[in-house]
C-alpha positions in Angstrom: 4.0 -1.2 23.6 7.6 -2.0 22.5 9.7 -0.1 19.9 11.6 -1.6 16.9 14.6 -0.5 18.6 14.5 -3.5 20.9 16.1 -6.2 18.8 18.9 -8.9 18.7 21.0 -9.3 15.3 21.7 -12.9 14.5 23.5 -13.9 11.3 22.5 -10.6 9.6 18.9 -10.8 10.5 17.1 -8.4 12.8 15.0 -10.1 15.4 13.3 -7.2 16.9 10.9 -7.8 19.9 7.9 -8.5 17.8 9.5 -11.4 16.0 10.9 -12.8 19.4 7.3 -12.6 20.8 6.0 -14.7 17.7 8.8 -17.2 18.1 8.0 -17.5 21.9 4.3 -17.9 20.9 5.1 -20.8 18.6 7.2 -22.5 21.3 4.2 -22.4 23.4 2.1 -23.9 20.8 4.5 -26.7 20.2 5.1 -27.4 24.0 1.5 -27.5 24.7 0.8 -29.6 21.5 -2.0 -27.1 20.4 -0.7 -27.2 17.0 -2.1 -30.7 16.5 -5.7 -29.5 16.3 -4.9 -27.2 13.2 -6.9 -27.9 10.0 -6.2 -25.9 6.7 -8.9 -23.7 5.3 -9.0 -21.4 2.1 -8.0 -18.4 4.0 -5.1 -20.1 5.5 -3.9 -20.9 2.0 -4.5 -17.7 0.6 -2.5 -16.1 3.3 0.4 -18.5 2.6 0.5 -18.0 -1.1 0.2 -14.2 -0.5 3.4 -14.4 1.6 5.3 -16.7 -0.6 4.4 -14.6 -3.7 5.7 -11.5 -1.9 8.9 -13.1 -1.0 9.5 -14.3 -4.6 8.6 -11.1 -6.3 10.7 -9.0 -4.1 13.7 -11.2 -4.4 13.4 -11.5 -8.2 13.1 -7.7 -8.4 16.1 -7.0 -6.3 18.1 -10.0 -7.4 20.3 -10.3 -4.4 20.6 -12.6 -1.3 20.2 -9.5 0.8 16.9 -9.0 -1.0 15.7 -12.6 -0.1 16.6 -11.8 3.5 14.9 -8.8 3.5 11.8 -10.4 2.1 11.6 -13.2 4.5 11.5 -10.8 7.5 8.0 -9.4 6.7 6.8 -12.8 5.7 7.9 -14.2 9.0 6.1 -11.5 10.8 2.8 -12.0 8.7 2.6 -15.7 8.8 4.1 -16.1 12.3 1.5 -13.7 13.7 -1.5 -15.0 11.6 -1.1 -18.6 12.3 -0.3 -18.0 16.0 -3.6 -16.2 16.5 -5.2 -18.7 14.1 -4.4 -21.5 16.5 -4.9 -19.5 19.7 -8.4 -18.2 18.9 -10.9 -20.9 19.2 -14.3 -19.2 20.3 -15.9 -16.0 20.8 -14.5 -15.8 24.5 -11.0 -15.7 22.9 -12.1 -12.9 20.8 -13.6 -10.7 23.5 -10.4 -11.3 25.5 -8.3 -10.0 22.8 -10.5 -6.9 22.3 -10.4 -6.3 26.1 -6.5 -6.6 25.8 -6.6 -4.1 23.0 -8.7 -1.7 24.9 -6.4 -1.9 28.0 -3.4 -1.2 26.0 -4.7 2.2 25.0 -5.0 3.5 28.4 -1.3 3.9 29.1 -0.6 4.6 25.4 -2.9 7.6 25.5 -1.4 9.0 28.6 2.1 8.6 27.2 1.2 10.0 23.9 -0.6 12.9 25.8 2.5 13.7 27.5 4.4 13.6 24.2 2.0 16.0 23.0 2.5 18.4 25.6 6.4 18.2 25.7 7.4 17.6 22.2 9.3 14.6 23.3 8.5 10.9 22.7 9.1 9.0 26.1 9.4 5.6 24.0 12.7 6.8 22.4 14.6 5.7 25.4 13.9 2.2 23.9 15.3 3.1 20.6 13.8 2.8 17.1 11.6 6.1 17.3 12.9 9.7 17.4 13.0 11.6 20.7 11.6 14.9 19.1 8.2 14.7 17.9 7.9 15.7 14.2 5.8 18.9 13.5 3.6 19.5 10.4 1.9 22.9 9.9 2.6 23.7 13.6 0.9 20.5 14.8 2.7 17.9 16.7 2.5 14.5 15.1 2.6 11.9 18.1 3.8 8.4 17.1 4.5 6.7 20.6 6.2 3.4 19.9 4.9 3.2 16.4 7.3 3.9 13.4 5.2 6.7 12.2 2.3 8.8 13.5 -0.1 7.4 10.6 0.7 3.9 12.0 -0.1 5.0 15.6 -3.3 6.7 14.5 -4.5 3.8 12.1 -3.9 1.2 14.8 -6.2 3.2 17.0 -8.8 4.1 14.5 -9.2 0.4 13.2 -9.4 -0.6 16.9 -12.3 1.5 17.8 -14.9 -0.6 16.2 -13.7 -3.7 17.9 -13.8 -1.8 21.2 -17.3 -0.6 20.6 -18.3 -4.1 19.8 -16.9 -5.3 23.1 -18.7 -2.4 24.7 -22.2 -3.4 23.5 -21.7 -7.0 24.1 -23.9 -8.4 26.9 -21.3 -10.7 28.0 -18.9 -8.0 28.5 -18.2 -7.5 32.5 -15.6 -4.6 32.3 -17.6 -1.9 30.8 -16.0 0.9 32.7 -12.4 -0.2 31.7 -13.5 -0.6 28.1 -14.8 2.9 28.1 -11.6 4.2 29.3 -9.8 2.2 26.5 -12.2 3.6 23.9 -11.5 7.2 25.0 -7.7 6.4 24.9 -8.2 5.0 21.3 -9.8 8.2 20.2 -7.0 10.3 22.0 -4.4 8.3 20.0 -6.1 8.8 16.8 -6.3 12.6 17.3 -2.8 13.0 18.6 -1.3 11.3 15.6 -2.4 14.5 13.4 -2.7 12.6 10.4 -5.5 12.7 7.8 -5.4 9.0 7.0 -6.3 7.8 10.5 -9.0 10.3 10.8 -10.5 9.2 7.5 -10.2 5.7 8.7 -12.1 6.6 12.0 -14.9 8.3 9.8 -15.2 5.3 7.7 -15.3 2.9 10.8 -18.1 5.2 12.3 -20.0 5.2 9.2 -19.9 1.3 8.9 -21.1 1.1 12.5 -23.9 3.4 11.7 -24.9 1.2 8.8 -24.4 -2.0 10.8 -28.0 -2.9 11.5 -28.7 -2.7 7.7 
């Protein structure tokens, strides 16, 4: 996990680590010629138009060049990440590999957020972009780890739990013990965010899983 404090300022544009990773991923696609197999579908076009309309409407509302630059940043993130994974994920084995990676990420994340919960200090603050002192609401520490806000941390974990459970019950999964630990970590991150949104998201996810066979 990387905070938004890790960045490079280039011509007024903030290239934080996520944007650098997206750029690196696209360089890999071009160098390996993996982009040549791409074929457009309706979802691809919808995502592209969604991003373009977002840039245009925000720029028109603000009416400045700075507004255009600010709008291009999120569009770059969305389109770059979407189409990168669109090209990279080719079969169900790739999907399972991503779910396994997500479950592994939650192991150190849960440990570090547990430390944050016990000390009131966010260890990720040394990388910049997140506060050192954990915010408190109604006497509860709202841990956020490397995320901009506790709600984002909890929501990421809550929405990942159904994916991890899907991997756990897959007969092709050969790392069940590791996935179990990641699943526990995802629950821990959701709870330590101390936010109602992630908890409601988790409840909806569990309810959806219960109704899955129907």
